[in-house]
C-alpha positions in Angstrom: -83.9 49.9 -158.9 -83.3 52.2 -156.0 -79.9 54.0 -156.2 -80.0 56.3 -153.2 -82.3 56.2 -150.1 -82.9 57.8 -146.7 -84.4 55.5 -144.1 -86.0 56.9 -141.0 -84.0 60.0 -141.4 -83.9 62.6 -138.6 -82.1 65.9 -138.7 -82.5 69.3 -137.0 -80.5 72.5 -136.5 -80.6 75.5 -134.2 -81.9 78.7 -135.7 -80.9 81.9 -134.0 -83.3 84.8 -133.6 -84.0 87.8 -131.4 -85.2 85.5 -128.5 -82.1 83.4 -128.6 -83.0 80.8 -131.1 -85.0 77.6 -131.5 -84.6 74.2 -133.0 -85.8 73.7 -136.5 -86.6 70.1 -137.5 -85.8 69.4 -141.1 -86.6 65.7 -141.1 -88.4 63.6 -138.5 -88.2 59.9 -139.3 -88.6 60.5 -143.0 -88.0 58.0 -145.9 -87.0 58.9 -149.4 -86.0 56.6 -152.3 -84.5 57.7 -155.5 -84.6 55.1 -158.3 -82.4 55.1 -161.4 -83.7 57.4 -164.1 -86.0 59.4 -161.8 -87.0 63.0 -162.5 -88.0 64.4 -159.2 -88.8 67.9 -158.0 -88.2 68.8 -154.4 -90.4 71.7 -153.2 -90.9 73.5 -150.0 -91.2 77.0 -148.6 -88.2 79.2 -147.7 -86.3 77.7 -144.8 -88.1 74.3 -145.1 -84.7 72.5 -145.5 -84.5 71.6 -149.1 -80.8 72.4 -149.4 -80.1 70.6 -146.1 -81.9 67.5 -147.3 -79.7 67.4 -150.4 -76.6 67.9 -148.3 -77.7 64.9 -146.3 -78.1 62.9 -149.5 -74.6 63.7 -150.7 -73.0 63.2 -147.3 -72.1 66.8 -146.5 -74.3 66.7 -143.3 -74.7 63.8 -140.9 -78.0 62.3 -139.9 -79.0 62.4 -136.2 -80.8 59.2 -136.7 -81.7 56.8 -139.6 -79.6 55.7 -142.5 -78.3 56.8 -145.9 -78.1 53.9 -148.4 -76.4 53.6 -151.8 -77.4 50.6 -153.8 -79.0 49.1 -150.8 -75.8 49.4 -148.6 -75.5 51.7 -145.7 -73.2 54.6 -146.2 -71.0 54.8 -143.0 -68.7 57.5 -141.8 -65.6 56.1 -143.3 -63.4 57.0 -146.2 -64.3 54.2 -148.5 -68.0 54.9 -148.2 -67.5 58.6 -148.7 -65.5 57.9 -151.9 -68.2 55.6 -153.1 -70.9 58.2 -152.5 -68.9 61.0 -154.1 -68.4 58.9 -157.3 -72.1 58.3 -157.7 -73.8 61.4 -156.3 -73.1 65.0 -157.3 -74.7 68.2 -156.0 -74.8 71.6 -157.8 -75.2 74.5 -155.3 -77.5 77.4 -155.9 -74.6 79.9 -155.8 -72.0 79.0 -158.4 -69.3 81.0 -156.7 -69.5 78.5 -153.8 -68.4 75.8 -156.2 -66.1 77.3 -158.8 -62.4 77.8 -157.9 -60.1 77.1 -160.9 -58.5 79.7 -163.1 -60.2 78.6 -166.3 -63.5 77.0 -167.1 -61.8 74.0 -168.6 -59.7 73.4 -165.5 -62.7 73.8 -163.2 -64.9 71.3 -165.2 -62.0 68.8 -165.4 -61.3 68.8 -161.6 -63.7 66.0 -160.8 -62.8 63.6 -163.6 -59.0 64.2 -162.9 -59.6 63.2 -159.3 -61.3 60.0 -160.4 -57.9 59.0 -161.8 -59.1 59.0 -165.4 -56.5 59.2 -168.2 -56.0 62.5 -170.0 -58.0 61.5 -173.1 -61.0 60.5 -171.1 -60.9 63.6 -169.0 -60.7 65.8 -172.1 -63.6 63.9 -173.7 -65.8 64.3 -170.6 -65.0 68.0 -170.3 -65.7 68.7 -174.0 -69.0 66.8 -173.8 -70.1 68.7 -170.7 -69.2 72.1 -172.1 -71.1 71.3 -175.3 -74.2 70.1 -173.4 -74.4 73.4 -171.6 -73.5 75.5 -174.7 -70.4 77.0 -173.1 -67.6 75.5 -175.3 -66.6 79.0 -176.3 -65.9 79.8 -172.6 -63.4 77.0 -172.1 -60.4 79.2 -171.7 -62.1 82.1 -169.9 -61.6 83.0 -166.2 -64.8 81.8 -164.5 -65.1 84.7 -162.2 -65.1 87.1 -165.1 -68.3 85.5 -166.5 -71.9 86.5 -165.9 -73.9 84.8 -163.1 -75.8 82.6 -165.6 -72.6 81.6 -167.3 -71.0 80.7 -164.0 -74.0 78.7 -163.1 -73.6 76.7 -166.3 -69.9 76.1 -165.5 -70.8 74.6 -162.2 -73.4 72.4 -163.8 -70.9 71.3 -166.4 -68.5 70.3 -163.7 -71.2 67.9 -162.3 -72.1 66.6 -165.7 -68.5 65.7 -166.4 -68.6 63.3 -163.5 -71.4 61.4 -165.1 -73.2 60.9 -161.8 -75.8 58.3 -161.2 -77.7 60.8 -159.0 -77.6 64.5 -159.7 -78.9 66.9 -157.0 -79.7 70.4 -158.2 -80.4 73.4 -155.9 -82.5 75.9 -157.7 -80.7 75.3 -161.0 -82.8 77.6 -163.2 -82.5 80.6 -160.9 -80.7 83.4 -162.7 -80.8 81.7 -166.1 -82.5 83.2 -169.2 -85.1 81.1 -171.0 -82.7 79.8 -173.7 -80.2 78.8 -171.0 -83.0 77.0 -169.1 -83.8 75.1 -172.3 -80.2 74.1 -172.7 -80.1 72.9 -169.1 -83.2 70.8 -169.3 -82.0 69.2 -172.6 -78.7 68.3 -170.9 -80.6 66.9 -167.9 -82.7 64.8 -170.2 -79.6 63.3 -171.9 -78.2 62.5 -168.5 -81.5 60.9 -167.4 -81.8 58.9 -170.6 -78.4 57.3 -169.8 -79.9 56.1 -166.5 -79.1 58.9 -164.1 -81.6 60.1 -161.5 -82.2 63.8 -161.0 -83.6 65.5 -157.9 -84.2 69.2 -158.5 -85.0 71.6 -155.6 -87.0 74.5 -156.9 -89.5 77.1 -155.9 -90.9 77.1 -159.4 -94.0 74.9 -159.2 -94.7 75.5 -162.9 -91.3 74.1 -163.8 -91.9 71.1 -161.5 -95.3 70.5 -163.0 -93.9 70.5 -166.6 -90.6 68.7 -166.0 -90.8 66.2 -163.2 -92.4 62.8 -163.0 -92.6 62.8 -159.2 -92.9 65.7 -156.7 -91.4 65.6 -153.1 -92.8 68.3 -150.8 -90.9 69.0 -147.6 -92.9 70.6 -144.8 -92.8 70.3 -141.0 -90.1 67.6 -141.0 -92.1 65.3 -143.2 -91.8 64.3 -146.9 -94.8 63.8 -149.1 -94.0 62.1 -152.4 -96.1 61.1 -155.4 -96.8 61.7 -159.0 -96.3 65.4 -159.7 -99.8 65.8 -161.2 -101.4 64.5 -158.0 -99.2 66.0 -155.3 -99.3 69.5 -156.9 -103.1 69.5 -156.9 -103.3 68.9 -153.2 -104.4 72.3 -152.0 -104.0 71.5 -148.3 -100.5 70.2 -148.8 -99.5 73.2 -150.9 -100.9 75.7 -148.4 -99.1 74.0 -145.5 -95.8 74.1 -147.4 -96.3 77.7 -148.5 -96.5 76.8 -152.2 -98.9 78.0 -154.9 -100.9 75.8 -157.3 -99.2 75.3 -160.7 -100.7 77.3 -163.6 -101.5 74.1 -165.5 -103.4 72.6 -162.6 -105.2 75.9 -161.8 -106.4 76.3 -165.4 -107.6 72.7 -165.6 -109.5 73.1 -162.4 -111.2 76.2 -163.7 -112.2 74.3 -166.9 -113.5 71.4 -164.8 -111.0 69.0 -166.3 -108.9 66.3 -164.7 -105.2 66.2 -165.4 -103.9 62.7 -165.7 -100.4 63.6 -166.6 -98.4 66.8 -166.5 -99.1 68.9 -169.5 -102.4 67.2 -170.3 -105.7 69.1 -169.9 
């Protein structure tokens, strides 16, 4: 079942440079569907528009043409539709300081559930659950901006998890995290996905995409190319055009003359 979709999406913005600037096309009539339970990696070179695409999906930017749909219904520019989208779709920004504002970790993580109108017991349960999932329960009463970058990143993620979104959009979620924190994050994401949520992760890490995702979405030249991760990330022409490298697993398999049928298999 498709939860979130872009249909015929078009969006561009003006990029300033020494010559005055030029128009950069992010999407040009693109389609993208996100089904329940999906594990999707969004890849593209620097400046390709990955963050902009996710902002469109969460309703922070408006399409120039095309439609955004939630559960098959068009999301229009009206309060009821924006509320419906916000309750189902959450985005975690690459920079946690752009998202964290409360005086304690617990207060920050509880902000979303409180604004859903949940009772105090349910808010407390969701916050405790999210903090435990990211292994930051011991930070609950700390001031967020006194924490390390990796800790602040996990606080921002916990705030999104506490909302129990049906679609979670992550912008470079593993950047700045140590290996153990990455493992905690991926375990939390798997628990969320097992409950039916879809996850779209924007990343430069093709090896992470290869190992984690089921589908890959490559953004390049205003077009989206989507397919099984083991097929898309072995398309050398596509990767070169998108300024991406071949995943280590695919490169090794090619050297050995083997065909990879699923991520992780050689």
